[in-house]
Backbone as a chain_set.jsonl record, in Angstrom:
{"seq": "MLLGLLFVLAMTRVYQINTVPTWYNGYTTSAFFLTVLLSGPLFAALLLRAGESRL", "coords": {"N": [[0.822, -1.18, 0.0], [1.978, 1.186, 0.71], [3.793, 1.536, -1.354], [2.021, 1.999, -3.446], [0.909, 4.48, -2.714], [3.215, 6.03, -2.836], [3.691, 5.83, -5.558], [1.49, 7.229, -6.612], [2.085, 9.741, -5.579], [4.468, 10.216, -6.974], [3.435, 10.367, -9.552], [1.934, 12.697, -9.365], [3.968, 14.53, -9.132], [5.079, 14.368, -11.657], [3.049, 15.467, -13.198], [3.068, 18.079, -12.299], [4.506, 20.283, -13.798], [6.444, 23.062, -14.958], [5.725, 24.079, -17.445], [3.024, 23.775, -17.9], [0.82, 25.738, -16.659], [-1.696, 25.464, -15.392], [-1.651, 23.001, -14.18], [0.313, 23.225, -12.322], [0.028, 23.441, -9.373], [-1.317, 23.092, -6.021], [-3.74, 21.813, -6.199], [-3.609, 19.78, -8.046], [-2.222, 17.674, -6.813], [-3.982, 17.142, -4.659], [-6.265, 16.411, -6.1], [-5.442, 14.039, -7.346], [-5.011, 12.352, -5.093], [-7.555, 12.388, -3.919], [-8.997, 11.129, -5.916], [-7.893, 8.573, -5.746], [-8.703, 7.885, -3.136], [-11.491, 7.881, -3.399], [-12.178, 6.298, -5.677], [-10.827, 3.902, -5.284], [-11.953, 2.261, -3.056], [-14.52, 1.932, -4.191], [-13.979, 0.497, -6.542], [-12.861, -1.798, -5.41], [-15.098, -2.802, -4.022], [-16.738, -3.363, -6.195], [-15.258, -5.408, -7.448], [-15.302, -7.339, -5.405], [-18.025, -7.873, -5.266], [-18.46, -8.879, -7.843], [-16.898, -11.144, -7.707], [-18.304, -12.793, -5.986], [-20.518, -13.578, -7.384], [-22.179, -16.225, -9.057], [-21.844, -18.123, -11.954]], "CA": [[0.0, 0.0, 0.0], [2.883, 2.33, 0.749], [4.319, 1.731, -2.711], [0.96, 2.603, -4.242], [0.836, 5.906, -2.38], [4.411, 6.667, -3.393], [3.493, 5.909, -7.003], [0.571, 8.346, -6.866], [2.844, 10.958, -5.314], [5.384, 10.412, -8.1], [2.656, 10.811, -10.709], [1.586, 14.109, -9.196], [5.176, 15.312, -9.411], [5.228, 14.404, -13.113], [2.053, 16.392, -13.737], [3.337, 19.453, -11.873], [5.642, 20.839, -14.525], [6.311, 24.514, -15.119], [5.206, 24.469, -18.754], [1.558, 23.746, -17.875], [0.51, 26.495, -15.436], [-2.912, 25.026, -14.7], [-1.338, 21.803, -13.406], [1.392, 23.527, -11.381], [-0.529, 23.951, -8.122], [-1.634, 22.06, -5.038], [-4.967, 21.099, -6.536], [-3.264, 18.571, -8.791], [-1.923, 16.631, -5.832], [-5.199, 16.777, -3.936], [-7.165, 15.716, -7.025], [-4.954, 12.673, -7.508], [-5.254, 11.561, -3.889], [-8.998, 12.222, -3.753], [-9.405, 10.097, -6.866], [-7.498, 7.289, -5.161], [-9.536, 7.611, -1.966], [-12.879, 7.639, -3.786], [-12.359, 5.223, -6.65], [-10.249, 2.65, -4.782], [-12.958, 1.433, -2.389], [-15.604, 1.581, -5.115], [-13.492, -0.565, -7.42], [-12.728, -3.0, -4.587], [-16.444, -3.319, -3.794], [-17.19, -3.937, -7.459], [-14.575, -6.687, -7.635], [-15.81, -8.294, -4.42], [-19.377, -8.268, -5.673], [-18.338, -9.716, -9.042], [-16.309, -12.415, -7.304], [-19.299, -13.599, -5.29], [-21.574, -14.038, -8.286], [-21.982, -17.56, -9.629], [-22.376, -18.226, -13.316]], "C": [[0.876, 1.258, 0.0], [3.467, 2.606, -0.631], [3.278, 2.359, -3.63], [0.827, 4.096, -3.982], [2.045, 6.665, -2.903], [4.308, 6.813, -4.906], [2.565, 7.069, -7.363], [1.28, 9.671, -6.621], [3.816, 11.249, -6.453], [4.635, 10.892, -9.339], [2.238, 12.267, -10.574], [2.785, 14.998, -9.471], [5.422, 15.41, -10.918], [4.259, 15.42, -13.713], [2.318, 17.838, -13.357], [4.614, 19.97, -12.529], [5.377, 22.317, -14.793], [5.652, 24.919, -16.431], [3.683, 24.448, -18.827], [1.106, 24.442, -16.59], [-0.725, 25.997, -14.682], [-2.682, 23.766, -13.875], [-0.329, 22.082, -12.305], [0.835, 24.199, -10.128], [-0.859, 22.78, -7.202], [-2.887, 21.272, -5.346], [-4.695, 19.814, -7.311], [-3.004, 17.418, -7.834], [-3.179, 16.194, -5.096], [-6.181, 16.043, -4.839], [-6.736, 14.273, -7.231], [-5.289, 11.825, -6.282], [-6.742, 11.402, -3.597], [-9.55, 11.182, -4.72], [-9.076, 8.717, -6.333], [-8.424, 6.923, -4.004], [-10.981, 7.29, -2.331], [-13.042, 6.433, -4.7], [-11.804, 3.888, -6.168], [-11.267, 1.765, -4.082], [-14.126, 1.042, -3.296], [-15.197, 0.448, -6.042], [-13.336, -1.87, -6.644], [-14.095, -3.622, -4.317], [-17.007, -3.963, -5.051], [-16.552, -5.299, -7.701], [-15.062, -7.741, -6.645], [-17.205, -8.773, -4.789], [-19.332, -9.181, -6.896], [-17.765, -11.083, -8.691], [-17.29, -13.331, -6.609], [-20.372, -14.146, -6.214], [-21.2, -15.38, -8.895], [-22.6, -17.599, -11.021], [-22.933, -19.596, -13.575]], "O": [[0.545, 2.26, -0.634], [3.619, 3.76, -1.032], [3.619, 3.163, -4.498], [0.653, 4.883, -4.913], [1.923, 7.802, -3.36], [4.779, 7.799, -5.473], [2.828, 7.805, -8.314], [1.092, 10.623, -7.379], [3.971, 12.402, -6.856], [5.141, 11.726, -10.09], [2.194, 12.993, -11.566], [2.632, 16.105, -9.989], [5.921, 16.427, -11.398], [4.618, 16.151, -14.636], [1.833, 18.744, -14.035], [5.661, 20.077, -11.891], [4.229, 22.758, -14.847], [5.074, 26.003, -16.517], [3.107, 25.049, -19.734], [1.017, 23.803, -15.542], [-0.784, 26.103, -13.457], [-3.451, 23.491, -12.953], [-0.137, 21.239, -11.428], [1.124, 25.363, -9.851], [-0.694, 21.618, -7.575], [-3.081, 20.18, -4.813], [-5.475, 18.864, -7.233], [-3.512, 16.314, -8.03], [-3.414, 14.997, -4.929], [-6.868, 15.131, -4.378], [-7.579, 13.378, -7.286], [-5.793, 10.71, -6.415], [-7.15, 10.366, -3.073], [-10.469, 10.437, -4.377], [-9.88, 7.792, -6.45], [-8.876, 5.783, -3.904], [-11.629, 6.504, -1.64], [-13.956, 5.631, -4.51], [-12.273, 2.838, -6.608], [-11.434, 0.611, -4.476], [-14.661, -0.061, -3.179], [-15.986, -0.462, -6.299], [-13.648, -2.938, -7.169], [-14.238, -4.843, -4.378], [-17.677, -4.993, -4.979], [-17.231, -6.24, -8.112], [-15.217, -8.908, -7.007], [-17.523, -9.953, -4.637], [-20.086, -10.151, -6.974], [-18.117, -12.08, -9.322], [-17.115, -14.549, -6.644], [-21.069, -15.094, -5.852], [-20.036, -15.63, -9.207], [-23.732, -17.162, -11.229], [-23.424, -19.865, -14.671]]}, "num_chains": 1, "name": "protein.A"}
């Protein structure tokens, strides 16, 4: 899990480059981590529900 968070942090650093002013702010980092916090549990719940279904 720690490696996953470090990967997301590294991706935010890639997106925060000086040539794109709209990405060079703190909102980029918060948007990435909020996406992880919101979509991670939803995707896990979807996979758990799909795993319980019998064909």
